[in-house]
C-alpha positions in Angstrom: -25.6 23.6 8.6 -26.9 24.3 11.9 -29.6 21.8 11.8 -27.5 19.1 9.8 -26.1 15.9 11.4 -22.7 14.8 10.7 -21.3 11.3 10.9 -17.7 10.6 11.0 -17.1 7.1 9.9 -14.1 4.7 10.1 -13.8 0.8 10.6 -11.3 0.7 13.5 -12.5 1.5 17.0 -11.3 4.8 18.5 -9.4 2.9 21.1 -6.7 1.9 18.6 -5.1 5.3 19.4 -3.7 6.2 16.0 -3.5 9.5 14.4 -6.6 9.2 12.3 -8.5 8.2 15.5 -7.2 11.2 17.3 -8.3 13.3 14.5 -11.8 12.0 14.5 -12.1 12.5 18.2 -10.9 16.0 18.1 -12.9 17.0 15.0 -16.1 15.5 16.8 -15.5 17.4 20.1 -14.7 20.7 18.4 -17.5 20.6 15.9 -20.2 19.6 18.4 -18.8 22.3 20.7 -19.6 24.8 17.9 -23.4 23.8 18.1 -23.4 21.1 15.5 -24.7 17.4 15.9 -21.8 15.1 15.1 -21.1 11.6 16.0 -18.3 9.2 15.4 -19.5 5.9 13.8 -17.1 2.7 13.8 -17.7 -1.0 13.4 -18.2 -2.9 16.7 -15.8 -5.2 18.2 -17.2 -8.3 16.9 -16.8 -7.0 13.1 -13.3 -5.5 13.9 -12.1 -8.9 15.4 -13.3 -10.8 12.4 -11.6 -8.3 9.9 -8.4 -8.4 12.2 -8.1 -12.3 12.0 -8.7 -12.1 8.3 -5.9 -9.5 7.9 -3.5 -11.7 10.1 -4.3 -14.8 8.2 -3.6 -13.1 4.8 -0.5 -11.1 6.0 1.0 -13.1 8.9 -0.3 -16.7 8.5 -1.8 -16.2 12.0 -4.7 -18.6 12.1 -4.9 -19.1 15.9 -3.1 -16.5 17.8 -5.3 -14.0 19.7 -6.1 -10.8 18.0 -6.4 -7.9 20.3 -9.4 -5.7 19.7 -9.3 -3.5 22.9 -6.8 -1.2 21.6 -4.2 0.9 23.2 -6.5 3.7 24.6 -9.1 3.5 27.4 -12.8 3.6 26.2 -13.7 5.8 29.2 -10.9 8.4 28.3 -12.2 8.4 24.6 -15.7 9.2 25.8 -14.6 12.1 28.0 -12.4 13.4 25.1 -15.5 13.4 22.7 -17.4 15.9 24.7 -20.8 16.5 23.4 -20.3 13.9 20.6 -21.3 10.1 20.8 -19.1 7.1 19.7 -21.6 4.8 18.1 -20.3 1.2 17.3 -22.2 -0.6 14.5 -22.6 -4.0 13.1 -22.5 -4.7 9.5 -26.2 -5.4 9.5 -27.1 -2.0 11.1 -24.4 0.1 9.3 -26.6 1.4 6.4 -29.5 2.3 8.8 -27.1 4.1 11.3 -25.4 6.1 8.5 -28.6 6.9 6.9 -29.7 9.0 9.9 -27.1 11.8 9.3 -27.0 14.4 6.5 -23.5 13.9 5.5 -20.6 11.4 5.9 -17.0 12.0 6.5 -15.2 8.7 5.9 -11.6 7.6 6.3 -9.8 6.7 2.9 -8.7 3.2 3.7 -9.7 0.5 1.2 -11.6 -1.4 3.6 -13.5 1.5 5.1 -14.6 2.6 1.5 -15.4 -1.0 0.5 -18.0 -1.1 3.2 -19.5 2.1 1.9 -19.4 0.8 -1.5 -21.0 -2.4 -0.6 -24.0 -0.5 0.8 -23.9 2.0 -2.3 -23.2 5.6 -2.2 -26.5 6.3 -3.8 -28.4 4.8 -0.7 -26.2 6.9 1.8 -26.0 10.6 2.4 -23.2 12.5 0.6 -19.8 11.3 1.4 -16.6 13.2 1.9 -13.5 11.1 2.0 -10.6 12.3 4.2 -7.3 11.2 3.3 -5.6 9.9 6.6 -3.6 7.1 5.0 -1.3 8.3 2.3 -2.3 7.3 -1.1 1.3 7.2 -2.1 4.4 6.2 -0.1 7.4 8.2 -1.4 10.1 5.8 0.0 9.3 2.2 -0.8 11.5 -1.0 0.1 9.2 -3.4 1.6 6.7 -5.6 -0.3 4.0 -4.1 1.8 4.8 -0.6 0.9 5.2 -1.5 -2.8 1.7 -3.3 -2.6 0.2 -0.3 -0.9 1.2 2.1 -3.7 -0.2 -0.4 -6.4 -3.4 -0.7 -4.7 -3.9 3.0 -4.0 -3.1 4.1 -7.4 -5.2 1.2 -9.0 -8.4 1.5 -11.0 -10.0 -0.6 -8.0 -9.2 2.3 -5.5 -10.6 4.8 -8.1 -13.7 2.8 -8.4 -14.1 3.0 -4.6 -13.9 6.7 -4.7 -16.3 7.1 -7.5 -19.6 8.3 -5.9 -17.7 10.3 -3.3 -18.5 14.0 -3.4 -15.1 15.2 -2.4 -11.6 14.3 -1.1 -10.3 16.1 1.9 -6.4 16.2 1.8 -4.1 17.7 4.4 -0.8 18.3 2.6 0.2 20.1 -0.6 1.6 16.8 -2.1 -1.4 14.8 -1.9 -3.4 17.7 -3.2 -1.3 17.8 -6.3 -1.3 13.9 -6.7 -5.1 13.7 -6.4 -5.7 16.5 -8.9 -3.6 14.8 -11.4 -4.3 11.0 -10.9 -8.0 11.0 -9.7 -11.3 11.8 -11.1 -12.7 13.5 -8.0 -12.6 17.0 -6.8 -10.4 17.7 -3.7 -10.0 20.3 -1.1 -7.0 21.3 1.0 -7.6 21.9 4.5 -4.9 21.4 7.2 -5.9 19.9 10.5 -7.0 22.5 13.0 -4.7 22.7 16.0 -4.9 24.8 19.1 -1.6 25.6 20.7 -3.6 26.9 23.8 -5.5 23.5 24.1 -2.5 21.3 24.0 -0.7 23.6 26.7 -3.7 23.2 28.8 -3.7 19.4 28.2 -0.1 19.3 29.2 -0.9 20.9 32.6 -4.0 19.0 33.3 -2.6 15.5 32.5 0.6 15.1 34.2 2.8 12.2 33.8 4.8 10.4 36.5 8.0 9.9 34.6 11.3 11.6 35.9 13.3 12.8 32.9 17.0 13.5 33.6 17.1 17.3 33.5 20.8 17.2 33.4 20.5 15.8 29.9 19.3 17.1 26.5 16.1 15.1 26.2 15.2 14.1 22.8 11.9 12.3 22.0 10.7 9.9 19.5 7.1 8.9 19.5 4.8 6.8 17.2 3.9 3.4 16.1 7.1 1.2 15.8 6.9 0.1 12.1 8.3 0.6 8.8 6.3 3.6 8.2 7.6 5.5 11.1 11.3 4.7 10.2 12.5 2.4 12.8 15.3 1.3 10.7 16.5 4.8 10.0 16.1 5.7 13.6 18.5 2.9 14.6 21.1 4.0 12.0 20.9 7.7 13.2 21.4 6.6 16.8 24.3 4.3 16.0 25.9 7.3 14.2 25.4 9.6 17.4 26.6 6.9 19.7 30.1 7.2 17.8 30.2 10.8 19.0 30.9 10.4 22.7 31.0 14.2 23.3 27.4 14.2 22.0 26.1 10.8 23.5 27.0 11.8 27.1 25.0 14.9 26.9 21.7 13.5 25.6 18.8 11.0 26.4 16.8 9.6 23.5 13.2 8.9 25.0 11.4 6.5 22.8 7.5 6.1 23.1 5.4 3.7 21.1 4.7 0.1 20.5 4.5 -1.9 17.1 5.4 -5.1 15.5 7.7 -7.5 17.1 10.7 -6.9 14.7 10.4 -3.2 15.2 10.2 -3.6 19.0 13.3 -5.9 19.2 15.3 -3.2 17.2 14.4 -0.6 19.9 15.1 -3.0 22.8 18.6 -3.8 21.2 19.3 -0.1 21.0 18.5 0.3 24.7 20.9 -2.5 25.6 23.7 -1.1 23.6 23.5 2.6 24.2 23.0 4.0 27.7 21.4 7.2 26.4 18.5 5.3 24.9 15.4 4.9 27.1 12.3 3.1 25.9 8.9 3.5 27.6 6.5 1.6 25.4 2.9 3.0 24.6 1.6 5.9 26.5 -1.9 7.1 26.4 -2.3 10.2 24.0 -3.7 12.4 26.8 -0.2 12.2 28.6 2.0 13.0 25.5 1.7 16.9 25.9 3.0 16.6 29.4 5.9 14.4 28.2 6.6 16.8 25.2 6.8 19.7 27.5 10.0 18.0 29.2 11.8 17.6 26.1 14.1 19.8 24.3 13.8 18.3 20.7 11.5 15.9 18.6 12.8 13.6 16.0 10.4 12.1 13.3 12.2 9.4 11.1 8.9 8.7 9.3 9.1 7.5 5.7 5.7 8.7 4.8 2.8 10.7 6.6 -0.3 12.7 6.0 -0.1 15.5 8.6 1.6 13.9 11.6 0.1 14.8 15.0 3.3 14.1 16.9 5.1 17.0 14.9 2.0 19.3 15.6 1.9 18.6 19.1 5.7 19.3 19.6 5.7 22.4 17.6 2.4 23.7 19.3 4.6 23.4 22.6 7.5 25.2 21.0 9.9 22.0 20.4 12.0 22.2 17.4 11.7 19.2 15.1 14.2 17.3 12.8 12.3 15.2 10.3 12.7 13.8 6.7 11.8 16.1 4.0 8.5 14.3 2.9 4.8 15.3 2.5 3.2 16.1 5.9 6.4 17.1 7.9 7.3 19.5 5.1 4.0 21.2 5.5 4.6 21.9 9.1 8.4 22.4 9.7 9.9 25.6 8.4 13.4 26.9 8.7 12.5 28.8 11.9 11.0 25.8 13.5 13.5 23.0 12.6 15.1 20.9 10.0 14.0 18.8 7.2 16.6 16.6 5.9 17.4 14.4 3.0 19.5 11.5 4.3 20.3 9.7 7.6 23.7 11.3 7.7 22.2 14.8 7.6 19.7 13.9 10.1 22.3 12.9 12.6 24.4 16.1 11.9 21.4 18.4 12.4 20.5 16.7 15.7 24.3 17.2 16.8 24.1 20.9 15.7 21.1 21.5 18.0 22.5 19.4 20.8 25.8 21.3 20.8 24.2 24.6 20.6 25.5 25.5 17.2 21.9 26.1 16.2 19.1 27.5 18.3 15.4 28.0 17.8 13.1 30.6 19.4 10.1 28.6 21.2 7.8 31.6 20.7 8.4 31.6 16.9 7.8 27.9 16.7 4.4 28.2 18.6 3.3 31.2 16.4 4.0 29.3 13.2 1.6 26.6 14.4 -1.1 29.3 15.6 -1.0 31.1 12.3 -0.9 28.0 9.9 -3.3 25.6 12.0 -5.5 28.2 13.4 -8.5 26.3 14.7 -11.1 29.0 14.1 -10.2 29.5 10.5 -9.9 25.8 9.7 -13.0 24.7 11.5 -14.8 27.4 9.3 -13.1 25.9 6.3 -14.2 22.4 7.2 -17.9 23.3 7.9 -17.8 25.2 4.7 -16.6 22.0 2.9 -19.4 20.2 4.5 -22.0 22.6 3.3 -20.7 22.7 -0.2 -21.0 18.9 -0.5 -24.6 18.6 0.9 
């Protein structure tokens, strides 16, 4: 593998700032730091703008409103985080030639990303490993969008998109089982590598200028404001806690993230109604460890995930977590590191039990769980072995 070149491919620019983008940046930096040549390949802004327009027309009926392509993260910061790797933006006409310069391709599993590779033809490309960073199944579906997602990602069309890929890289046990039962492609379960030492270092080097009330029990929610991240359950849980005056006066719920207008309005309404709710909008990823270090609890109301970065970051810094018992969080959180719950009512009660001191968690035990389960040296070796097996 030493002389082999690795391409990490996804459609969206890295400045979009999601979990997959963060994973690709970390993967590129750490593999290149181990002496391998690895670059991140994305589509350029012109292509992404046209794709965004098409998506907005089909989903929102938005024919004329501006489509933001610049993303939430700063490009200069992204390039610094990449270390010895490069971020290459490709046009559609240059994509085949760009990818062909590498020995193996690691691609995100979204439909459009795979469709681009399929249009070129897997046989014309180096071996392709598909990383599952978008769930292929949403366990909790209510909206038309989520039902459509499950239909598409279980369809013959999606299976056709995967045909020709060498391997599926999955990051939680549920997806491993689902893929092995439903898809005719081999899979490999490898968790995300995560360094508690690195995240602690980041928290010290990238300080944020926010004064959290040290007299309060600070609770953080961080993530894109959307159906997936559970904005509706979050509102219900906050409302339930708001009825408990003895709890409400002790806490500050600090919400970080941006999203669709409907979800943002829900959060703004919560801020107006409850004085213990604070809304900070989007914060650059590099500042999140510093913010997490000033909190006492992270809550994740996500309805579906792969392996959520916000929970990994929080636990690597010793924060307990309350989350719904779904794939992803259930691969990270254990009894000694937090609570996995089945309902909104149980969620609120577990939060209250932590705030009131009825239940406590040992910070060192939480960090040790991350260090053991997501050990970067072992997992990077597993990932490189996966690449080598599929050359």
